[in-house]
NULOTOR-291888 format. One record per residue (C-alpha): x, y, z; residue in three letters. Coordinates in Angstrom, 1 decimal, decimal comma. Layout:
! NULOTOR-291888
     xx     yy     zz rest
      X      Y      Z  ALA
...
! end
This chain:
! NULOTOR-291888
     xx     yy     zz rest
  103,0  116,5   94,1  MET
  103,5  112,8   93,2  TRP
  104,5  113,4   89,6  GLU
  107,6  110,9   90,0  SER
  105,9  108,8   92,3  ASN
  102,6  107,5   91,2  PRO
  100,0  107,1   93,9  LEU
  100,5  104,3   96,3  PRO
   97,6  101,8   94,8  TRP
   99,1  101,8   91,3  THR
  102,3  100,4   92,7  GLN
  100,7   97,1   93,6  LYS
   99,0   95,1   90,8  ALA
   96,9   93,4   93,9  GLY
   95,6   96,7   94,9  SER
   93,3   96,6   91,7  LEU
   90,5   94,3   91,5  PRO
   91,2   91,2   89,5  THR
   88,9   91,8   86,2  PRO
   90,9   94,7   85,5  VAL
   94,4   92,7   85,7  GLY
   97,1   95,4   85,3  PRO
  100,7   95,8   84,3  VAL
  102,3   98,7   86,0  LEU
  104,5  101,2   84,2  GLU
  104,2   99,2   80,5  PRO
  107,3   99,1   78,9  ILE
  106,6  100,2   75,0  GLY
  104,4  103,0   76,0  LEU
  107,0  105,7   76,8  ALA
  106,8  109,2   75,8  ARG
  109,5  111,0   74,0  SER
  110,6  112,0   77,6  ASP
  110,8  108,6   78,5  GLY
  108,0  108,5   80,9  LYS
  105,3  106,0   81,0  ARG
  101,7  105,5   82,0  PRO
  101,3  104,1   85,8  ASP
   99,3  101,1   84,5  GLY
   97,5   99,3   81,8  MET
   95,1   96,4   81,9  THR
   95,8   93,1   80,2  LEU
   92,2   92,6   79,6  ILE
   91,1   94,8   77,2  PRO
   88,8   97,4   78,9  TRP
   86,2   98,4   76,3  ARG
   85,9   98,2   72,6  LEU
   89,1   95,6   72,4  GLY
   91,2   98,4   73,8  ARG
   93,2   98,1   77,0  SER
   92,9  100,9   79,8  LEU
   95,9  102,9   80,3  LEU
   95,9  105,3   83,5  TRP
   98,5  107,9   85,0  ASP
   97,8  109,1   88,4  ALA
   98,8  112,2   90,2  THR
   98,1  113,8   93,5  CYS
   98,7  117,7   93,5  VAL
   98,6  120,2   96,3  ASP
   95,0  121,6   97,0  THR
   97,0  124,9   98,7  LEU
   99,5  125,3   96,2  ALA
  100,2  128,9   95,3  ALA
   99,6  127,8   91,7  SER
   96,1  126,3   92,5  HIS
   94,9  128,3   95,5  ILE
   92,8  130,8   93,5  GLN
   91,0  128,3   91,6  ALA
   90,6  125,8   94,2  THR
   89,4  128,5   96,8  SER
   86,4  129,1   94,3  SER
   86,0  125,6   92,9  LEU
   86,2  122,4   94,5  VAL
   88,5  119,8   92,8  GLY
   89,9  122,4   90,2  ALA
   93,5  121,5   91,2  ALA
   92,5  117,7   90,3  ALA
   90,6  118,6   87,0  SER
   93,6  120,8   86,1  SER
   95,9  118,0   86,6  ALA
   93,9  115,7   84,8  GLU
   93,8  118,1   81,8  GLN
   97,6  118,3   81,8  ALA
   98,1  114,4   82,1  LYS
   95,8  114,3   78,8  ARG
   97,8  116,5   77,2  ARG
  101,2  114,7   78,1  LYS
   99,6  111,7   76,8  TYR
   97,6  112,8   73,6  GLU
   99,8  110,9   70,9  ASN
   99,2  107,7   72,3  LEU
   98,2  105,1   70,0  ASP
   94,2  104,9   69,5  SER
   94,2  101,2   70,4  SER
   94,1  102,3   74,2  PHE
   91,8  104,2   76,5  ILE
   93,7  106,7   78,7  PHE
   92,4  107,9   81,5  VAL
   94,1  110,6   83,7  PRO
   93,4  110,1   87,6  PHE
   93,8  113,4   89,4  GLY
   93,5  113,6   92,9  VAL
   94,0  116,5   95,5  GLU
   95,7  116,7   98,8  THR
   92,6  117,9  100,7  LEU
   90,4  114,9   99,3  GLY
   88,5  116,4   96,1  PRO
   88,9  113,7   93,1  TRP
   89,1  114,9   89,3  GLY
   86,1  114,0   87,2  SER
   87,7  111,5   85,2  GLU
   89,1  109,7   88,5  ALA
   85,6  109,4   89,8  ARG
   84,3  108,3   86,5  ALA
   87,0  105,6   86,4  LEU
   86,2  104,6   90,2  LEU
   82,3  104,4   89,1  LYS
   83,3  101,9   86,5  GLU
   85,7  100,3   88,4  LEU
   82,9   99,7   91,3  SER
   80,8   97,9   89,0  LYS
   83,4   95,6   88,0  ARG
   84,1   94,8   91,2  VAL
   80,4   94,3   92,2  ILE
   79,5   92,1   89,6  GLU
   81,4   89,0   90,3  PRO
   81,5   89,5   94,3  SER
   77,7   90,2   94,4  GLY
   78,4   92,8   97,0  ASP
   77,0   95,9   96,7  PRO
   79,5   97,4   99,0  ARG
   82,7   96,1   97,1  ALA
   82,8   99,3   95,2  GLY
   82,6  101,4   98,3  SER
   85,4   99,2   99,7  TYR
   87,6   99,9   96,6  LEU
   86,9  103,7   97,1  GLY
   87,9  103,6  100,6  GLN
   91,0  101,8   99,8  ARG
   92,4  104,1   97,2  ILE
   91,3  107,0   99,7  SER
   93,7  105,5  102,3  LEU
   96,5  104,7  100,0  ALA
   96,2  108,5   99,0  ILE
   96,2  109,4  102,5  GLN
   99,3  107,2  103,5  ARG
  101,0  108,8  100,7  GLY
  100,6  112,1  101,5  ILE
  101,6  111,2  105,0  ALA
  104,8  109,8  103,8  ALA
  105,6  112,9  101,7  SER
  105,2  115,1  104,8  ILE
  107,2  113,2  107,0  LEU
  110,0  113,0  104,2  GLY
  110,3  116,7  104,5  THR
  110,6  116,3  108,7  VAL
  114,1  116,0  109,5  PRO
  115,4  112,9  111,7  ARG
  115,5  113,6  115,4  CYS
  116,3  111,5  118,3  GLY
  112,5  111,2  119,3  GLY
  109,2  112,1  119,1  PHE
  109,7  114,7  122,1  GLU
  111,9  116,5  119,8  ASP
  109,4  116,9  117,2  VAL
  106,8  118,6  120,1  LEU
  109,5  120,7  121,6  ASP
  107,6  123,9  119,9  PHE
  104,4  123,2  122,4  ILE
  104,7  125,0  125,7  SER
  102,5  123,6  128,1  PHE
! end
């Protein structure tokens, strides 16, 4: 759904906790088609390697996903994460790549959940607040919802006022 427009939280460097220190759409890491991951940590993430992530939000109810999502929660997000991993399989091994897949109706992919869990640990540590990880998850969820709302509103034709939108409702 937002393949060309990454999730809103990846667009603001200040949106991720300070232990991560991200660079958005890092230069020099482009694939052969010119696309770049959404972000990269400046500080090594693990084993001296920087974390790279690429986020996507897929439509749970899209015709291409409905069969899988009707029988397995998060199937579209997991499928999107697998597709992202394939797209970036040729990245240098000096990076840790994590695809971040979510669905419009709420489910997160397994790699997105694992990344949130790790990020949560890293923001709880310096803050000492056990709720900090939950706050981070809520902040990301709200950013996703705002992005979905913006996407929907982008498809509605502009009109004179709010009343025009509700013309189809009869009282």
